[in-house]
C-alpha positions in Angstrom: -11.4 -15.0 -12.8 -14.5 -15.0 -14.8 -16.9 -18.0 -15.3 -19.8 -18.7 -17.8 -23.3 -18.4 -16.5 -23.9 -22.1 -17.0 -20.9 -22.9 -14.8 -22.0 -20.5 -12.1 -25.5 -22.2 -12.1 -23.9 -25.6 -11.9 -21.7 -24.6 -9.0 -24.7 -23.0 -7.2 -26.8 -26.2 -7.4 -24.1 -28.6 -6.6 -22.3 -26.9 -3.6 -23.6 -27.5 -0.1 -26.0 -24.8 1.0 -24.4 -24.3 4.4 -23.3 -20.9 5.5 -19.7 -22.0 6.2 -19.3 -23.5 2.7 -20.6 -20.3 1.1 -18.3 -17.9 3.1 -15.0 -19.7 3.5 -12.2 -18.2 1.4 -8.5 -18.8 1.5 -6.4 -15.9 2.9 -4.1 -14.5 0.3 -0.7 -12.8 0.6 0.6 -10.9 -2.4 3.6 -8.6 -2.7 5.2 -6.2 -5.2 8.8 -6.5 -6.3 9.8 -3.1 -7.7 11.9 -2.6 -10.8 14.4 -0.4 -9.1 15.5 -3.3 -6.8 14.9 -6.4 -8.9 18.1 -8.2 -7.9 17.7 -7.9 -4.2 13.9 -8.2 -4.3 13.9 -11.5 -6.2 16.8 -12.9 -4.2 15.2 -12.1 -0.9 11.7 -13.3 -1.9 12.7 -16.6 -3.7 13.3 -18.7 -0.5 9.9 -17.6 0.8 7.6 -18.2 -2.1 5.7 -20.8 -0.1 4.5 -17.9 2.1 3.0 -16.0 -0.8 -0.1 -16.5 -3.0 1.0 -14.1 -5.7 4.0 -12.0 -6.7 3.5 -8.7 -8.6 6.5 -7.5 -10.6 6.2 -3.7 -10.3 7.8 -3.1 -13.7 5.5 -2.0 -16.6 4.6 1.6 -17.3 2.6 3.3 -20.1 4.2 5.7 -22.6 2.3 8.8 -23.7 1.4 7.0 -27.0 -0.2 4.1 -25.1 2.6 1.6 -25.6 4.0 -0.4 -22.8 7.5 0.0 -21.3 9.2 -2.9 -19.4 11.4 -1.2 -16.8 12.4 -4.5 -15.1 13.8 -6.6 -18.0 11.2 -9.3 -17.5 12.6 -11.4 -20.3 16.0 -11.7 -18.6 17.5 -13.1 -15.4 16.8 -13.0 -12.5 13.1 -12.9 -13.5 13.2 -16.0 -15.7 14.5 -18.3 -13.0 12.3 -16.6 -10.4 9.1 -17.0 -12.4 9.9 -20.6 -13.2 10.3 -21.4 -9.5 7.1 -19.4 -8.7 5.1 -21.4 -11.2 6.6 -24.7 -9.8 5.3 -23.7 -6.4 1.9 -22.6 -7.9 2.5 -18.9 -6.9 0.7 -16.6 -9.3 2.8 -14.1 -11.3 0.7 -11.0 -12.1 2.7 -7.9 -13.0 1.5 -4.4 -12.4 1.0 -1.8 -15.2 1.3 1.6 -13.5 0.8 5.2 -14.6 0.6 8.4 -12.6 0.2 10.9 -15.5 -3.3 12.4 -15.5 -3.1 14.1 -18.8 -1.6 11.1 -20.6 -4.2 8.8 -19.1 -6.9 11.2 -20.2 -5.6 11.2 -23.7 -5.6 7.4 -23.9 -8.8 6.5 -21.9 -11.0 9.1 -23.6 -10.0 8.1 -27.1 -11.8 4.9 -28.1 -9.2 3.8 -30.6 -6.3 4.3 -28.2 -8.1 2.7 -25.3 -8.9 -0.4 -27.2 -5.3 -0.5 -28.5 -4.0 -0.4 -24.9 -6.4 -3.2 -23.9 -5.1 -5.3 -26.8 -1.5 -4.7 -25.9 -2.1 -5.7 -22.3 -4.0 -8.9 -23.3 -1.2 -9.7 -25.7 1.4 -9.2 -23.0 -0.5 -11.6 -20.6 -0.8 -14.3 -23.3 2.7 -14.0 -24.7 4.4 -14.1 -21.3 2.1 -16.6 -19.8 1.2 -14.4 -16.8 -1.6 -15.4 -14.6 -3.3 -12.0 -15.1 -2.6 -8.3 -14.9 -2.7 -5.6 -12.1 -3.9 -2.2 -13.1 -2.5 0.7 -11.1 -3.5 3.9 -12.8 -2.9 6.7 -10.3 -3.4 10.5 -10.9 -6.5 10.0 -13.1 -8.9 12.9 -13.6 -12.3 12.5 -12.1 -13.7 13.3 -15.6 -12.2 10.0 -16.7 -14.1 7.8 -14.2 -16.5 6.3 -16.8 -13.7 5.9 -19.4 -11.7 4.0 -16.9 -14.6 1.7 -16.1 -15.1 1.1 -19.8 -11.4 0.3 -20.1 -11.8 -2.4 -17.3 -14.8 -3.8 -19.0 -12.8 -4.1 -22.3 -10.0 -6.0 -20.5 -12.5 -8.4 -19.0 -13.9 -9.1 -22.4 -10.5 -9.7 -24.0 -8.5 -11.5 -21.3 -8.5 -15.3 -21.3 -11.0 -16.8 -18.9 -8.2 -18.2 -16.8 -6.6 -14.8 -16.3 -7.2 -12.5 -13.3 -7.8 -8.8 -13.5 -6.5 -7.0 -10.4 -7.0 -3.4 -9.6 -4.9 -1.3 -7.3 -6.7 1.9 -6.1 -6.5 4.7 -3.6 -7.7 4.4 0.0 -10.7 6.5 1.1 -11.3 8.3 4.4 -14.8 9.3 5.4 -15.1 13.0 4.7 -16.2 13.9 8.2 -12.9 12.4 9.5 -10.7 13.7 6.6 -11.9 17.3 7.2 -12.6 17.0 10.9 -13.0 20.4 12.4 -13.6 22.1 9.1 -16.0 22.2 6.2 -15.1 19.9 3.3 -14.1 22.0 0.3 -15.9 22.0 -3.0 -15.2 18.8 -4.9 -14.4 16.7 -1.9 -15.7 13.2 -2.4 -15.4 13.4 -6.1 -13.1 10.5 -7.2 -11.7 9.1 -10.4 -12.6 5.5 -9.5 -16.1 4.1 -9.6 -16.0 1.6 -6.8 -19.1 -0.2 -7.9 -17.7 -0.7 -11.4 -14.4 -1.7 -10.1 -16.1 -4.3 -7.9 -17.9 -5.5 -11.0 -14.9 -6.0 -13.2 -11.9 -6.7 -11.0 -11.2 -10.1 -9.4 -9.2 -8.5 -6.6 -9.0 -4.9 -5.4 -5.8 -3.9 -3.6 -6.4 -0.8 -1.5 -3.4 1.4 -0.9 -3.8 1.9 2.8 -0.5 3.5 3.3 1.1 7.0 3.1 -1.5 8.1 5.7 0.3 10.9 7.3 -2.3 13.6 8.1 -5.2 12.5 5.9 -7.4 11.6 8.9 -7.7 14.8 10.7 -9.9 13.3 13.4 -7.1 10.9 14.4 -4.6 13.8 14.1 -6.7 15.8 16.6 -7.0 12.9 19.0 -3.2 12.5 19.0 -2.7 16.3 19.4 -5.0 16.3 22.4 -2.6 14.0 24.2 0.5 15.7 22.8 1.6 12.7 20.8 3.7 12.9 17.7 1.6 11.5 14.9 2.7 10.9 11.3 2.1 7.2 10.7 2.5 5.4 7.4 -0.5 3.3 8.2 -2.3 3.4 11.6 -4.5 0.3 12.0 -7.3 2.6 13.3 -7.3 4.5 10.0 -6.8 1.4 7.9 -9.9 -0.3 9.5 -11.9 2.9 9.0 -10.9 3.1 5.3 -11.5 -0.5 4.5 -14.9 -0.6 6.3 -15.9 2.5 4.4 -15.0 1.0 1.1 -16.6 -2.4 1.8 -19.9 -0.7 1.2 -19.2 -0.9 -2.5 -16.5 -3.6 -2.8 -17.1 -7.2 -1.8 -14.8 -8.1 1.1 -13.9 -11.3 -0.7 -12.1 -9.2 -3.3 -10.3 -6.7 -1.0 -6.6 -6.9 -0.2 -5.3 -4.5 2.4 -2.2 -2.7 1.3 0.6 -3.1 3.8 3.8 -0.9 3.7 7.3 -2.0 4.6 9.0 1.4 4.3 9.0 4.5 6.5 9.4 8.2 6.3 11.7 10.8 7.8 10.3 14.2 8.8 11.7 17.5 9.7 9.4 18.5 12.6 9.1 22.0 14.1 7.9 22.2 17.7 6.0 25.3 18.7 4.9 26.5 22.1 2.1 24.5 23.6 3.2 21.1 22.0 2.2 22.0 18.5 4.1 20.2 15.8 4.4 20.9 12.1 5.6 18.0 9.9 7.6 18.2 6.6 8.2 14.9 4.8 11.9 14.6 3.7 12.0 11.1 2.1 11.0 7.5 2.4 13.4 4.9 3.6 13.9 1.2 4.3 14.2 0.2 8.0 17.9 -0.4 8.0 18.4 3.4 7.4 16.5 4.2 10.6 18.2 1.6 12.8 21.6 2.8 11.6 20.8 6.4 12.6 19.4 5.2 15.9 22.6 3.3 16.6 24.7 6.3 15.6 22.9 8.5 18.2 22.6 5.8 20.8 18.8 5.9 20.7 16.5 3.0 21.3 13.4 3.2 19.0 10.0 2.5 20.5 6.6 1.6 19.3 4.1 4.4 18.9 0.3 4.6 19.2 0.0 3.6 15.5 1.9 0.4 16.1 4.9 1.5 14.2 8.5 2.1 15.3 9.7 5.7 15.8 12.3 7.9 17.4 13.5 11.6 17.2 16.9 13.1 16.9 18.6 16.4 16.1 20.3 16.1 12.7 24.1 16.7 12.6 24.4 16.8 16.3 27.0 14.5 18.0 24.3 13.4 20.5 20.7 14.2 21.2 21.5 16.0 24.4 18.7 17.9 26.1 17.8 19.7 29.3 15.1 17.0 29.9 16.6 14.2 31.9 15.3 11.0 30.3 18.5 9.2 29.5 20.4 9.0 26.2 18.3 6.2 24.8 14.9 7.8 24.9 13.1 7.6 21.6 11.5 10.9 22.1 14.3 12.8 23.7 14.8 15.3 20.9 11.0 16.0 20.6 10.8 16.7 24.3 13.8 18.9 24.3 12.4 20.9 21.4 9.1 21.3 23.1 10.7 22.4 26.4 12.7 25.0 24.5 9.7 26.2 22.6 7.6 26.6 25.8 10.4 28.2 27.8 11.4 30.7 25.1 8.0 31.1 23.5 9.6 30.2 20.2 10.2 27.1 18.1 12.8 24.4 17.5 13.4 21.8 14.8 14.2 18.1 15.2 13.9 14.9 13.1 11.3 12.2 13.4 11.7 8.7 11.9 8.6 6.5 11.6 8.4 3.0 10.0 6.4 -0.2 10.2 8.1 -3.5 11.1 7.1 -7.2 11.3 4.8 -6.6 14.3 3.1 -3.8 12.4 2.5 -6.3 9.6 1.0 -8.8 12.1 -1.4 -6.1 13.2 -2.6 -5.7 9.6 -2.9 -9.4 9.1 -5.0 -9.6 12.3 -7.1 -6.7 11.0 -7.7 -8.3 7.6 -8.9 -11.5 9.3 -11.1 -9.6 11.7 -12.8 -7.8 8.8 -13.0 -11.0 6.7 -11.3 -9.6 3.6 -9.4 -11.6 1.1 -5.9 -10.9 2.4 -3.0 -8.4 2.3 -0.8 -6.9 -0.5 2.7 -5.9 0.6 4.4 -2.9 -0.8 7.2 -3.6 -1.1 9.4 -6.8 -1.2 12.8 -5.5 -2.2 15.1 -7.0 0.4 15.1 -3.8 2.4 12.1 -4.6 4.6 12.2 -5.9 8.1 13.5 -9.5 7.6 11.2 -10.7 10.4 8.2 -10.3 8.2 8.9 -13.7 6.7 8.4 -15.3 10.2 5.1 -13.4 10.6 3.9 -14.7 7.2 4.7 -18.3 8.0 1.5 -20.2 8.0 -0.7 -17.2 7.3 -2.2 -18.6 4.1 -4.9 -20.7 5.6 
């Protein structure tokens, strides 16, 4: 939210000059409801609006000609009733405009006429629909468009109503020494499409997508490998803290929202001799998918070193039997069996790994956000498929 210089001066000279008064900010909890699960997302979220500061309908995309597409039917039910109830509870409604097409974004952002036309369309959308602002999530941009994107954000600031908020959703960053741990960073490493200083200047909030970590932090990967751990987290708090701390050098912590995932990934893992593992992502999933498979195989999932739930199994096998005597409920039975086979036969063997965050994982991210003193968390996604216990975790968090 932007203020006039006169108002800022008035606030400065009338507020108490104590440190506590200057630093206290209200913790915020925001969440995306995706267009592909609007019915379940709105139904599940509606009874819990009091636990949220803001809801982000993840619905708008950009066509190649710069016009906007509404993928979520925002002018129909269930959105109309949902938005009315959110407004009654003073919960902000700020939809996301997303794009992942680098070439299309280059065409629009680098062309002054098309860029301004897009700014005007977005502002008209906010005004016509009565939204509390807009969230810009332009992924896949080219590095050569960094300044164009900053100019686009500046144009939105100038055009949006003073009461509207401009949110920016951007990629996480890992220190290069950790990202390329054990090797030399390649040419072009550290060149990004987002200018963090400019984003900090123009955006009221900055949501950092601290998820889909997998193997991006090779230092943490090496640490896990040294102790023979399976390691393919969605968002390890150790990595999240490292990324947020790194980005706080350029973005005010009062603007930062830590991205928190509610989904997991299934991997096809190959175990080689010497407890070496190679991971191949198969697909993302909601937690129920994993717990159903665990039940089918008689496996009890356990919490891993990244604070997430996980277990291994052999696909299409009636049971995860193994020469390793650990009992049928061991979460890592298949992994240990594959490792034993690979070591014994100097060969390799495949198994499946399922890894996902739950309510306790979310609590860890909330605790981290408060420890770092950032504005709050942004949840991706609220679609009715997340661990239902997250609502208990979020009770009373907005303080």
